[in-house]
C-alpha positions as CSV (number, residue, x, y, z in Angstrom):
1,M,7.2,-4.2,-104.5
2,K,5.9,-7.2,-102.5
3,K,2.5,-7.1,-101.2
4,G,1.0,-9.5,-98.3
5,L,-2.4,-11.3,-98.0
6,K,-5.6,-10.6,-96.8
7,P,-6.1,-11.5,-93.2
8,I,-8.1,-14.6,-92.5
9,I,-10.5,-14.0,-89.6
10,D,-14.3,-14.4,-88.8
11,K,-16.1,-13.4,-86.1
12,N,-15.6,-16.0,-83.8
13,S,-11.7,-15.5,-84.1
14,R,-10.3,-14.7,-80.3
15,T,-6.2,-15.1,-81.4
16,L,-4.3,-13.3,-83.9
17,I,-1.2,-14.7,-85.1
18,L,0.8,-12.3,-87.1
19,G,3.7,-12.9,-89.3
20,S,5.9,-10.2,-90.9
21,L,5.5,-10.8,-94.9
22,P,4.7,-14.0,-96.6
23,G,7.4,-15.5,-98.7
24,N,7.2,-15.6,-102.5
25,Q,5.8,-19.1,-102.8
26,S,2.8,-17.8,-100.4
27,I,2.4,-14.5,-102.3
28,L,2.0,-16.1,-105.6
29,N,-0.1,-19.0,-104.3
30,Q,-2.3,-16.6,-102.0
31,K,-1.8,-19.1,-98.9
32,Y,-0.2,-18.5,-96.0
33,Y,2.6,-20.5,-95.0
34,D,2.4,-22.3,-98.3
35,N,6.3,-22.7,-98.5
36,K,6.8,-26.7,-97.5
37,T,10.1,-25.9,-95.3
38,N,8.3,-23.5,-93.1
39,H,7.2,-25.2,-89.8
40,F,3.9,-23.1,-89.1
41,W,1.6,-25.9,-90.0
42,K,3.7,-28.6,-88.0
43,L,3.7,-26.2,-85.1
44,I,-0.1,-25.9,-85.2
45,S,-0.5,-29.5,-85.5
46,F,1.8,-30.3,-82.3
47,V,-0.1,-27.4,-80.1
48,F,-3.9,-29.2,-81.3
49,E,-2.3,-32.6,-81.3
50,N,-3.4,-33.1,-85.0
51,R,-1.1,-35.2,-86.4
52,Y,-2.6,-34.7,-90.0
53,I,-2.8,-31.0,-90.6
54,D,0.1,-30.8,-92.6
55,F,-1.3,-33.4,-95.1
56,I,-4.7,-31.5,-95.6
57,D,-6.0,-29.5,-97.9
58,Y,-5.6,-25.4,-97.5
59,N,-9.0,-24.5,-97.0
60,D,-9.3,-27.7,-94.6
61,K,-6.1,-25.9,-92.6
62,L,-8.2,-22.4,-92.8
63,K,-11.3,-24.4,-91.3
64,F,-9.1,-25.9,-88.6
65,L,-7.9,-22.6,-87.6
66,E,-11.3,-21.8,-87.4
67,K,-12.6,-24.2,-85.3
68,H,-10.1,-23.2,-82.6
69,H,-10.8,-19.4,-83.3
70,I,-7.2,-18.3,-84.9
71,A,-6.8,-15.7,-87.3
72,L,-4.2,-15.4,-89.4
73,W,-2.4,-11.8,-91.0
74,D,1.0,-9.9,-91.2
75,V,2.5,-6.8,-89.8
76,I,4.0,-5.5,-93.0
77,K,1.5,-4.5,-96.1
78,C,3.7,-4.3,-98.7
79,A,7.6,-4.0,-98.8
80,D,10.4,-4.0,-101.1
81,R,12.1,-7.7,-101.2
82,E,14.6,-9.5,-103.2
83,G,13.8,-13.2,-102.4
84,S,11.7,-14.4,-99.2
85,L,14.1,-13.3,-96.6
86,D,12.6,-11.3,-93.8
87,S,16.4,-9.6,-93.8
88,N,15.9,-8.2,-96.9
89,I,12.6,-6.5,-96.1
90,K,13.1,-2.7,-97.1
91,N,10.4,0.1,-97.2
92,E,7.4,-1.5,-95.4
93,E,4.2,0.0,-95.3
94,Y,2.1,-1.5,-92.1
95,N,-1.4,-3.3,-92.2
96,D,-4.1,-1.7,-90.4
97,L,-4.2,-3.5,-87.5
98,K,-5.8,-0.7,-85.1
99,N,-8.8,-1.1,-87.6
100,L,-8.9,-4.8,-87.7
101,L,-8.5,-5.0,-83.7
102,T,-11.2,-2.3,-83.3
103,N,-13.5,-4.3,-85.6
104,S,-13.0,-7.9,-84.1
105,H,-13.3,-10.0,-80.8
106,I,-9.4,-10.7,-80.9
107,K,-8.1,-11.2,-77.2
108,R,-4.7,-12.5,-77.6
109,I,-1.7,-11.9,-80.4
110,Y,1.0,-13.6,-80.9
111,V,4.1,-12.9,-83.4
112,N,5.6,-15.2,-85.5
113,G,9.2,-14.5,-85.3
114,R,11.4,-11.4,-84.6
115,K,10.9,-9.4,-87.9
116,A,7.1,-9.8,-87.0
117,E,7.7,-8.3,-83.5
118,N,10.1,-5.5,-84.2
119,S,7.5,-4.5,-87.2
120,L,4.6,-4.7,-84.8
121,K,6.7,-2.6,-82.2
122,K,7.3,0.1,-85.0
123,Y,3.7,0.0,-86.1
124,L,2.5,0.8,-82.6
125,K,5.1,3.4,-81.9
126,I,4.2,5.0,-85.2
127,N,0.0,4.8,-84.5
128,N,0.7,5.9,-80.4
129,L,-0.8,2.3,-79.6
130,K,-0.4,0.3,-76.8
131,I,-1.1,-3.6,-77.8
132,D,-0.6,-6.4,-75.3
133,Y,1.4,-9.3,-77.5
134,K,3.2,-12.6,-76.9
135,Y,6.6,-13.6,-79.2
136,L,6.4,-17.2,-80.8
137,P,10.1,-18.3,-82.2
138,S,9.7,-18.0,-85.9
139,S,8.0,-20.8,-87.9
140,S,10.5,-20.4,-90.5
141,S,12.9,-23.2,-91.7
142,L,15.8,-20.6,-91.1
143,N,15.2,-20.0,-87.7
144,A,18.3,-22.4,-86.9
145,K,18.6,-20.8,-83.3
146,Y,15.8,-23.4,-82.3
147,S,15.0,-26.9,-83.3
148,V,11.5,-27.7,-84.7
149,S,10.8,-29.4,-81.3
150,E,12.1,-26.8,-79.3
151,K,9.4,-24.2,-81.2
152,A,6.9,-26.6,-80.8
153,K,7.3,-26.7,-76.7
154,E,7.3,-22.9,-76.7
155,W,4.1,-22.6,-79.3
156,K,2.5,-25.1,-77.5
157,K,3.0,-23.0,-73.6
158,I,2.2,-19.8,-75.5
159,M,-0.7,-21.4,-77.6
160,I,-2.4,-23.4,-74.6
161,N,-4.6,-20.1,-74.1
162,T,-6.0,-20.4,-77.5
163,M,-8.1,-23.6,-76.3
């Protein structure tokens, strides 16, 4: 059973980016998007026109997100999964998003990829909730449907609302 990470959120967070479940390297190191092949930090760099975020320490990356009022978490709390692929996720259990949203100032939710979106839909159905969210093309390097520049354009259009 793979267990996800704690949310990265503070009292000023207004935007929540939800992934599915962190990959093995992220879980091992307890750092969101820690796999160097994942484009998450490159996309955040593009959105906020900061060319250096990819090269800074993880804690400084988190401070950068905090500066822009962005929280991170995942829809899935834990699941069985061989390897790091979302397609291998089975027997998923969900994080308590309702509680997080009730006790925060989050105004916007973006889901990072189809697995996160589909898991969120299941979570909402199970808990009989209605939450508005927007889809972001997956930051995974395995998402070959979009080039990094195409992903960045989509993330920029959607994420511009966080500024």
